[in-house]
N, C-alpha and C positions, 0 to 999 in steps of 0.2 A: 150157585146164586151169584148173580153179577156183583162186581165191587160196587157199583152205583146204588143198587138195591140194599147192600150192607150198609154204605155211608148214608142213605137217607134213613135208614131204620135208626143207626146209631145217632144221628142229628135229632131226630125226634124224640128219641129218649132222653138225650142230653137236654134239649129245651124243657120237656116235662120235669126234669130232676131239678133244674134251676128255679122253674116256677114253683115247685112245690117245697123246696128247701129254703128259698129266700125269706129273709125275715118279714113279719106281717106289717104292714103300713098302718098308720093311724092318721084320722082326720087331724089338722093341725089346730082346728078350732074346739071340736067337741071330743076328740080322743077315740071315737068310734071305729074299731077295726074295719079296713077295707078289704073287699073280696080278693082272693088270690088272683082269679081269673075275672077280667073286667069285661061288662056288657056295655058298650057305648050307649049313652042318653043321646046324642046327637051326632051330626055329621063330622062337626069339628073334633069330637072325642074320637070317632072312629077313625080320622084320618091321622090325627097327631098323638092320640093316646090320652088318658085321663078318666077320671071317674067323676060322680057328682055324689057327694055325701048322702047316704039314705036318710041320715038323722037330721043335720043342720041344712042340707041343700047347697053347700058350697061347692063351686066346682074347682079341681084339683087337675094339676098336669100329670104327666105319666109317671114323675118321681115322687108324687105325693104332696108337692106345694101347691100353694094358693095360685090359681090363674089369674091374672090380671085383664 
């Protein structure tokens, strides 16, 4: 196996572990748990990260804070 392939696999595993083991984020308004893996609701969220709370509809940035 080439070193680039091994590094790519190790990097992918590391990203998955960080995502799965990070603490759950909650909506600052209603306290609903946000999903571990996001699906962007619009182009802005796809480019900059973030969520829309499924319960109250507030738009959050990638760190779970209210977006202005």
